[in-house]
Backbone atoms as SQL, in Angstrom:
CREATE TABLE atoms (id INTEGER PRIMARY KEY, chain TEXT, resi INTEGER, resn TEXT, atom TEXT, x REAL, y REAL, z REAL);
INSERT INTO atoms VALUES
  (1, 'A', 1, 'MET', 'N', -98.017, -137.200, 10.732),
  (2, 'A', 1, 'MET', 'CA', -97.953, -135.787, 10.623),
  (3, 'A', 1, 'MET', 'C', -97.566, -135.150, 12.004),
  (4, 'A', 2, 'GLU', 'N', -98.081, -135.822, 13.034),
  (5, 'A', 2, 'GLU', 'CA', -97.819, -135.286, 14.357),
  (6, 'A', 2, 'GLU', 'C', -96.357, -135.438, 14.814),
  (7, 'A', 3, 'ILE', 'N', -95.712, -136.389, 14.199),
  (8, 'A', 3, 'ILE', 'CA', -94.245, -136.611, 14.501),
  (9, 'A', 3, 'ILE', 'C', -93.418, -135.387, 14.131),
  (10, 'A', 4, 'LEU', 'N', -93.927, -134.578, 13.099),
  (11, 'A', 4, 'LEU', 'CA', -93.184, -133.407, 12.720),
  (12, 'A', 4, 'LEU', 'C', -93.067, -132.409, 13.842),
  (13, 'A', 5, 'TYR', 'N', -94.054, -132.311, 14.743),
  (14, 'A', 5, 'TYR', 'CA', -93.962, -131.444, 15.906),
  (15, 'A', 5, 'TYR', 'C', -92.804, -131.822, 16.835),
  (16, 'A', 6, 'LEU', 'N', -92.349, -133.020, 16.724),
  (17, 'A', 6, 'LEU', 'CA', -91.230, -133.416, 17.558),
  (18, 'A', 6, 'LEU', 'C', -89.893, -133.346, 16.722),
  (19, 'A', 7, 'LEU', 'N', -89.947, -133.738, 15.454),
  (20, 'A', 7, 'LEU', 'CA', -88.729, -133.823, 14.692),
  (21, 'A', 7, 'LEU', 'C', -88.187, -132.436, 14.279),
  (22, 'A', 8, 'ILE', 'N', -89.018, -131.531, 14.006),
  (23, 'A', 8, 'ILE', 'CA', -88.568, -130.202, 13.569),
  (24, 'A', 8, 'ILE', 'C', -87.852, -129.482, 14.701),
  (25, 'A', 9, 'PRO', 'N', -88.387, -129.409, 15.902),
  (26, 'A', 9, 'PRO', 'CA', -87.602, -128.779, 17.015),
  (27, 'A', 9, 'PRO', 'C', -86.330, -129.558, 17.342),
  (28, 'A', 10, 'LEU', 'N', -86.378, -130.881, 17.237),
  (29, 'A', 10, 'LEU', 'CA', -85.138, -131.635, 17.489),
  (30, 'A', 10, 'LEU', 'C', -84.103, -131.344, 16.457),
  (31, 'A', 11, 'SER', 'N', -84.467, -131.226, 15.215),
  (32, 'A', 11, 'SER', 'CA', -83.460, -130.976, 14.150),
  (33, 'A', 11, 'SER', 'C', -82.921, -129.562, 14.311),
  (34, 'A', 12, 'VAL', 'N', -83.735, -128.604, 14.685),
  (35, 'A', 12, 'VAL', 'CA', -83.245, -127.222, 14.896),
  (36, 'A', 12, 'VAL', 'C', -82.257, -127.221, 16.074),
  (37, 'A', 13, 'ALA', 'N', -82.614, -127.931, 17.146),
  (38, 'A', 13, 'ALA', 'CA', -81.748, -127.971, 18.277),
  (39, 'A', 13, 'ALA', 'C', -80.364, -128.670, 17.939),
  (40, 'A', 14, 'LEU', 'N', -80.423, -129.695, 17.139),
  (41, 'A', 14, 'LEU', 'CA', -79.272, -130.404, 16.717),
  (42, 'A', 14, 'LEU', 'C', -78.338, -129.475, 15.874),
  (43, 'A', 15, 'VAL', 'N', -78.902, -128.774, 14.948),
  (44, 'A', 15, 'VAL', 'CA', -78.175, -127.836, 14.111),
  (45, 'A', 15, 'VAL', 'C', -77.540, -126.755, 15.015),
  (46, 'A', 16, 'PHE', 'N', -78.263, -126.259, 15.990),
  (47, 'A', 16, 'PHE', 'CA', -77.759, -125.267, 16.883),
  (48, 'A', 16, 'PHE', 'C', -76.557, -125.828, 17.691),
  (49, 'A', 17, 'LEU', 'N', -76.697, -127.046, 18.186),
  (50, 'A', 17, 'LEU', 'CA', -75.594, -127.689, 18.948),
  (51, 'A', 17, 'LEU', 'C', -74.358, -127.905, 18.079),
  (52, 'A', 18, 'ILE', 'N', -74.548, -128.324, 16.820),
  (53, 'A', 18, 'ILE', 'CA', -73.425, -128.482, 15.949),
  (54, 'A', 18, 'ILE', 'C', -72.756, -127.147, 15.638),
  (55, 'A', 19, 'GLY', 'N', -73.531, -126.084, 15.480),
  (56, 'A', 19, 'GLY', 'CA', -72.977, -124.771, 15.243),
  (57, 'A', 19, 'GLY', 'C', -72.197, -124.271, 16.426),
  (58, 'A', 20, 'VAL', 'N', -72.676, -124.517, 17.660),
  (59, 'A', 20, 'VAL', 'CA', -71.938, -124.158, 18.870),
  (60, 'A', 20, 'VAL', 'C', -70.668, -124.925, 18.983),
  (61, 'A', 21, 'ALA', 'N', -70.697, -126.237, 18.684),
  (62, 'A', 21, 'ALA', 'CA', -69.489, -127.024, 18.766),
  (63, 'A', 21, 'ALA', 'C', -68.484, -126.578, 17.720),
  (64, 'A', 22, 'LEU', 'N', -68.882, -126.305, 16.512),
  (65, 'A', 22, 'LEU', 'CA', -67.959, -125.726, 15.504),
  (66, 'A', 22, 'LEU', 'C', -67.334, -124.435, 15.941),
  (67, 'A', 23, 'TRP', 'N', -68.163, -123.532, 16.469),
  (68, 'A', 23, 'TRP', 'CA', -67.646, -122.268, 16.922),
  (69, 'A', 23, 'TRP', 'C', -66.629, -122.481, 18.044),
  (70, 'A', 24, 'TRP', 'N', -66.901, -123.422, 18.961),
  (71, 'A', 24, 'TRP', 'CA', -65.991, -123.709, 20.073),
  (72, 'A', 24, 'TRP', 'C', -64.653, -124.257, 19.527),
  (73, 'A', 25, 'PHE', 'N', -64.665, -125.130, 18.567),
  (74, 'A', 25, 'PHE', 'CA', -63.493, -125.737, 18.021),
  (75, 'A', 25, 'PHE', 'C', -62.641, -124.671, 17.308),
  (76, 'A', 26, 'VAL', 'N', -63.307, -123.786, 16.554),
  (77, 'A', 26, 'VAL', 'CA', -62.563, -122.762, 15.831),
  (78, 'A', 26, 'VAL', 'C', -61.914, -121.771, 16.817),
  (79, 'A', 27, 'ARG', 'N', -62.644, -121.409, 17.847),
  (80, 'A', 27, 'ARG', 'CA', -62.144, -120.452, 18.848),
  (81, 'A', 27, 'ARG', 'C', -61.014, -121.059, 19.711),
  (82, 'A', 28, 'SER', 'N', -60.990, -122.360, 19.863),
  (83, 'A', 28, 'SER', 'CA', -59.963, -122.970, 20.696),
  (84, 'A', 28, 'SER', 'C', -58.710, -123.335, 19.881),
  (85, 'A', 29, 'GLY', 'N', -58.756, -123.047, 18.578),
  (86, 'A', 29, 'GLY', 'CA', -57.483, -123.282, 17.769),
  (87, 'A', 29, 'GLY', 'C', -57.341, -124.635, 17.209),
  (88, 'A', 30, 'GLN', 'N', -58.432, -125.370, 17.147),
  (89, 'A', 30, 'GLN', 'CA', -58.377, -126.776, 16.615),
  (90, 'A', 30, 'GLN', 'C', -57.949, -126.813, 15.149),
  (91, 'A', 31, 'PHE', 'N', -58.305, -125.807, 14.357),
  (92, 'A', 31, 'PHE', 'CA', -58.058, -125.772, 12.930),
  (93, 'A', 31, 'PHE', 'C', -56.906, -124.849, 12.548),
  (94, 'A', 32, 'ASP', 'N', -56.066, -124.434, 13.457),
  (95, 'A', 32, 'ASP', 'CA', -55.025, -123.475, 13.194),
  (96, 'A', 32, 'ASP', 'C', -53.967, -124.036, 12.300),
  (97, 'A', 33, 'ASP', 'N', -53.498, -125.212, 12.541),
  (98, 'A', 33, 'ASP', 'CA', -52.404, -125.804, 11.723),
  (99, 'A', 33, 'ASP', 'C', -52.863, -127.141, 11.148),
  (100, 'A', 34, 'LEU', 'N', -53.313, -127.101, 9.947),
  (101, 'A', 34, 'LEU', 'CA', -53.803, -128.330, 9.316),
  (102, 'A', 34, 'LEU', 'C', -52.712, -129.078, 8.544),
  (103, 'A', 35, 'GLU', 'N', -51.639, -128.413, 8.161),
  (104, 'A', 35, 'GLU', 'CA', -50.623, -129.089, 7.406),
  (105, 'A', 35, 'GLU', 'C', -49.460, -129.627, 8.268),
  (106, 'A', 36, 'GLY', 'N', -49.252, -129.093, 9.453),
  (107, 'A', 36, 'GLY', 'CA', -48.156, -129.452, 10.329),
  (108, 'A', 36, 'GLY', 'C', -48.150, -130.981, 10.681),
  (109, 'A', 37, 'PRO', 'N', -49.246, -131.488, 11.157),
  (110, 'A', 37, 'PRO', 'CA', -49.188, -132.943, 11.489),
  (111, 'A', 37, 'PRO', 'C', -48.924, -133.917, 10.285),
  (112, 'A', 38, 'ALA', 'N', -49.397, -133.471, 9.069),
  (113, 'A', 38, 'ALA', 'CA', -49.135, -134.253, 7.907),
  (114, 'A', 38, 'ALA', 'C', -47.662, -134.216, 7.570),
  (115, 'A', 39, 'TYR', 'N', -46.968, -133.057, 7.703),
  (116, 'A', 39, 'TYR', 'CA', -45.563, -133.022, 7.423),
  (117, 'A', 39, 'TYR', 'C', -44.742, -133.763, 8.505),
  (118, 'A', 40, 'ARG', 'N', -45.211, -133.706, 9.724),
  (119, 'A', 40, 'ARG', 'CA', -44.513, -134.356, 10.841),
  (120, 'A', 40, 'ARG', 'C', -44.453, -135.890, 10.639),
  (121, 'A', 41, 'VAL', 'N', -45.396, -136.457, 9.967),
  (122, 'A', 41, 'VAL', 'CA', -45.397, -137.902, 9.714),
  (123, 'A', 41, 'VAL', 'C', -44.255, -138.296, 8.813),
  (124, 'A', 42, 'VAL', 'N', -43.963, -137.540, 7.779),
  (125, 'A', 42, 'VAL', 'CA', -42.996, -137.882, 6.810),
  (126, 'A', 42, 'VAL', 'C', -41.601, -137.338, 7.054),
  (127, 'A', 43, 'MET', 'N', -41.476, -136.491, 8.092),
  (128, 'A', 43, 'MET', 'CA', -40.141, -135.969, 8.414),
  (129, 'A', 43, 'MET', 'C', -39.259, -137.055, 8.998),
  (130, 'A', 44, 'ASP', 'N', -37.994, -137.035, 8.617),
  (131, 'A', 44, 'ASP', 'CA', -37.054, -138.072, 9.075),
  (132, 'A', 44, 'ASP', 'C', -36.457, -137.632, 10.348),
  (133, 'A', 45, 'ASP', 'N', -36.796, -138.274, 11.433),
  (134, 'A', 45, 'ASP', 'CA', -36.269, -137.800, 12.807),
  (135, 'A', 45, 'ASP', 'C', -35.329, -138.907, 13.336),
  (136, 'A', 46, 'ASP', 'N', -34.804, -139.803, 12.535),
  (137, 'A', 46, 'ASP', 'CA', -33.874, -140.798, 12.985),
  (138, 'A', 46, 'ASP', 'C', -32.560, -140.176, 13.304),
  (139, 'A', 47, 'LEU', 'N', -31.976, -140.545, 14.413),
  (140, 'A', 47, 'LEU', 'CA', -30.685, -140.031, 14.767),
  (141, 'A', 47, 'LEU', 'C', -29.561, -140.960, 14.209),
  (142, 'A', 48, 'PRO', 'N', -28.448, -140.433, 13.801),
  (143, 'A', 48, 'PRO', 'CA', -27.413, -141.318, 13.351),
  (144, 'A', 48, 'PRO', 'C', -26.837, -142.090, 14.514),
  (145, 'A', 49, 'PRO', 'N', -26.353, -143.311, 14.305),
  (146, 'A', 49, 'PRO', 'CA', -25.813, -144.110, 15.383),
  (147, 'A', 49, 'PRO', 'C', -24.584, -143.449, 15.991),
  (148, 'A', 50, 'SER', 'N', -24.489, -143.465, 17.301),
  (149, 'A', 50, 'SER', 'CA', -23.309, -142.853, 17.933),
  (150, 'A', 50, 'SER', 'C', -22.191, -143.829, 17.967),
  (151, 'A', 51, 'GLU', 'N', -21.021, -143.373, 18.337),
  (152, 'A', 51, 'GLU', 'CA', -19.835, -144.239, 18.365),
  (153, 'A', 51, 'GLU', 'C', -19.911, -145.275, 19.503),
  (154, 'A', 52, 'ASN', 'N', -20.631, -145.015, 20.544),
  (155, 'A', 52, 'ASN', 'CA', -20.757, -145.939, 21.669),
  (156, 'A', 52, 'ASN', 'C', -21.660, -147.104, 21.382),
  (157, 'A', 53, 'GLN', 'N', -22.634, -146.865, 20.512),
  (158, 'A', 53, 'GLN', 'CA', -23.609, -147.918, 20.223),
  (159, 'A', 53, 'GLN', 'C', -23.252, -148.592, 18.895),
  (160, 'A', 54, 'PRO', 'N', -23.268, -149.901, 18.849),
  (161, 'A', 54, 'PRO', 'CA', -23.007, -150.550, 17.587),
  (162, 'A', 54, 'PRO', 'C', -24.193, -150.428, 16.659),
  (163, 'A', 55, 'ALA', 'N', -23.939, -150.325, 15.404),
  (164, 'A', 55, 'ALA', 'CA', -25.028, -150.250, 14.430),
  (165, 'A', 55, 'ALA', 'C', -25.719, -151.574, 14.342),
  (166, 'A', 56, 'THR', 'N', -27.040, -151.522, 14.360),
  (167, 'A', 56, 'THR', 'CA', -27.809, -152.778, 14.273),
  (168, 'A', 56, 'THR', 'C', -27.953, -153.142, 12.831),
  (169, 'A', 57, 'SER', 'N', -27.929, -154.442, 12.559),
  (170, 'A', 57, 'SER', 'CA', -28.041, -154.956, 11.200),
  (171, 'A', 57, 'SER', 'C', -29.184, -155.900, 11.115),
  (172, 'A', 58, 'THR', 'N', -29.844, -155.887, 10.038),
  (173, 'A', 58, 'THR', 'CA', -30.978, -156.822, 9.847),
  (174, 'A', 58, 'THR', 'C', -30.490, -158.152, 9.294),
  (175, 'A', 59, 'GLU', 'N', -29.242, -158.224, 8.848),
  (176, 'A', 59, 'GLU', 'CA', -28.723, -159.439, 8.246),
  (177, 'A', 59, 'GLU', 'C', -28.297, -160.364, 9.442),
  (178, 'A', 60, 'LYS', 'N', -28.546, -161.638, 9.272),
  (179, 'A', 60, 'LYS', 'CA', -28.152, -162.635, 10.277),
  (180, 'A', 60, 'LYS', 'C', -26.726, -163.067, 9.971),
  (181, 'A', 61, 'THR', 'N', -25.969, -163.145, 11.077),
  (182, 'A', 61, 'THR', 'CA', -24.538, -163.568, 10.899),
  (183, 'A', 61, 'THR', 'C', -24.504, -165.103, 11.026),
  (184, 'A', 62, 'PRO', 'N', -23.784, -165.722, 10.131),
  (185, 'A', 62, 'PRO', 'CA', -23.685, -167.164, 10.169),
  (186, 'A', 62, 'PRO', 'C', -22.853, -167.617, 11.424),
  (187, 'A', 63, 'LYS', 'N', -23.318, -168.690, 11.981),
  (188, 'A', 63, 'LYS', 'CA', -22.590, -169.243, 13.144),
  (189, 'A', 63, 'LYS', 'C', -21.389, -170.025, 12.633),
  (190, 'A', 64, 'GLN', 'N', -20.290, -169.900, 13.329),
  (191, 'A', 64, 'GLN', 'CA', -19.090, -170.617, 12.956),
  (192, 'A', 64, 'GLN', 'C', -19.039, -171.948, 13.748),
  (193, 'A', 65, 'SER', 'N', -18.744, -173.006, 13.014),
  (194, 'A', 65, 'SER', 'CA', -18.638, -174.328, 13.660),
  (195, 'A', 65, 'SER', 'C', -17.187, -174.582, 13.949),
  (196, 'A', 66, 'ASP', 'N', -16.965, -175.267, 15.111),
  (197, 'A', 66, 'ASP', 'CA', -15.539, -175.604, 15.498),
  (198, 'A', 66, 'ASP', 'C', -15.065, -176.818, 14.842);
């Protein structure tokens, strides 16, 4: 029963710290754009091959024997 004298103030302090951290994150803009990073993952940002660079192929070319 005496442990409650320690656990109750610790739990109140922990809840207060979590509330302060949440307030800090909201004020700093952490939760402003929740969908942007998800769309950025699936966006196609590949550039088309330029004329100076040959297109790379995953197929292996057979070696010619003399």
